[in-house]
C-alpha positions, 0 to 999 in steps of 0.5 A: 836387117838388124845387126848385133853390136858387140865390143870388138877386141882391142885394135892391138889384138895379136901384138906381143905386148897384149895386156890380156896375155898371162905372164905365165905364158910368156909374152913371146912373139906370136910366131914363136908361140905358134911354132911351139904349139905346132911342135907340141901338138904333133910331138905329143901325138908322135910320142903317143904313137911310138909308146902306146899305139905302135904295136896295135895301130892298123897301119895296113890298107883300109877302105880309104887306103884301098880307094887311094890305091885304086885311084892310083893304079887303075884311075878309078874310085872303086873297090870290090863293094859296089857302093864303096865309091859312093859312101866314101868322100874322096878327100882322104883317099886322094891323100893316100893316092898322093902319098903312095905315088910319092913314097910307094904303098906305105901306110906308115908314111901316110900316118906319119905325115898325118901326125905332122900335118895335125900340128896345124890344128892348134894354130887354126884354133888359135886364130879362130879363138883370137878373132872371137875372144882375144889372144889370151883365150887363143893361147889357152885354147891352143895349148889345151888342144895339144893334150885333148885325148880323143884327137890324140887317138884319131891322129894315130888312126888312118881315118879322115877326121884329122885332115878334115879338121884343117879345112874345117877350121880354116873355113870358120876362120875366114867366115870370122874375118869376113864378118869383121872386115865386111869383104867378100874375099874372106867369105869366098875363101870360107866357101872354098875351105868348107867345100874342101872339108866336105870332101873329107867328111860329108857332114860339112855339106849343109854348113854353108846354110849356117855360114850364110845365115850368120853373114846375113845376120851379123855382117855390117854391110848393107842388105844389098851387099850382104845378099850379093856376097852370100850369092857369091859364097853359095856359087863358090861352094857349089862349084867346089862340090858339084864335080863330085855330085855330077860324078855320082849322078852319072855313075850311080844315078844318085843325086847327092854328095855322099851316100853315107848320109842316107845310110845313117839316116836309114840304118841308124836314125830311122831304125832308132825310131822304129826300135823305140816305137816297137820296143825291140833291140836296136840291132834286131831292128837294123837287121829287119831294115836290111831285110826289107830293102828290095833286091836288085835295085840299082845303086842310085835307087837303093840309096833313094829307097833309104832316104824315102823310107827313113824320111817317112818314118821320122816325119811320122814320129817326130817326137820319138825321133827327138828322143832318139836324137837327144840320146844321140846328142848325149853320146856325142858330147860325153861318151868315151871314144870307142873305135880306136881304144877297142881296136888298139885293145884287140877287142873290136870283134867283141864290140857290138854297137848299141844305141844307148850310152849305158848299154854301150859302156857299162862298168862290167863291160869295160872291166871285162874288155880291159882286164887283159889290156896294157895298163896304158890303154885303160889309163887313156880311157880314164883320161878321156872321161876325166878330160870330158867331164872337166871340159864340159864344166868349163864350157858351161862356165865359158858360155856364162862368162862370155854372156856376162861380158856381152860377147853376143856376136862371138856366142852367136857364131860359136853356138851356131856352129856347135848346134849344127854339128850336134844336130847333124851327128846325133843319131844312135851311131853318135860317139866321140868320133862325131865329137871331133868337129866340135872339140875346137869350139868347145876348147875355145869356150873352155879357154874363156873360163880358164882365162877368166879364172886366171884374171880373178886369181891375178886380181886377188894376188894384186890385192894381197900385195897392195894390202 
């Protein structure tokens, strides 16, 4: 199979004397820079917690925490709701089990350690970016990630996104190493990391198809070796996730990895199609969908019903579904984060989910919600909007720069990952929380544009000195 050629980063990539590292960053050692960005990233989130989130943060047992407590105290992964053990991937509850076993049932300790562990995220962003675009872009992306507002908010909430980012980024990093080195070892590590990430967020379950396709197309190995490596990759991933699939089948008669996928497909994607088709309010349609679910079904059959009916509705009206998905993609890419800000603002109970961006975030509703809130909460929302607008523009510019510089291989990898996350998360439920997996790659592309801008300014400054 034909592979894509590209000018690879210079052999000296990563050395402290790289010519592409801006002087303003300092040509310090990589270790010192990575330690600095680790401290900066975690430190900003800790300071934000102390001064903004502390009084309003939900550091009380939530559904993830309750599952962790159940696993620790009873050895079972379940709480009162019969399906809770099926719709929650086990990675984050296991994190609570470990923390609670060591320190007692103290959600505050779990949150503090989560913020501390978040410092590994910019380090992994650095290595991902370096493999694709060199050290200057890597340093820029890592630094910008430290002040990214949505990740700041979710680092301060007891939700799975922050810890999910670590194995997710490690998986894409090992994929890039496998593509560069042509060895099976990094590819198998990519499979392992992807499987671990799926235990935190089930959105990763289908990512191996993307990684396998990228390896098949971009690897410079012989066709036979590529197929053998992909087979081993698939085997390691299946060995990683199959214990949970087997557990779900034996306990619930459910043949999938996580039931949340079928819930979203039925109550959001299919309901969104039906609401648009019948011109009914989205919430009313959701209620109708709930009422038609047959009573007395076993858990496995209930989720099977969600899947079959949702697929029937979507396949019958593909163009309407495409419209719903495009609206969801818009929310995913540009909508302000809602859950954390509304929860911290004390307005979560008054918030009603809508499938449309303009219904969800009208100027009047925002002003009403935040008139009695601390000014810092409003500033956080405004900062999110400004940051999103800026990074959107920079991302488009970064794509243009990368194409002009013939970074085709890097762009195929980046755009494949971005398209995957947008495709699997673009339902009426989509918002900034679903944007978190794509943020590292968006920031890398933004860093490409910023690095290019710096080079142009630096060249102009040199021309003025010569004149």
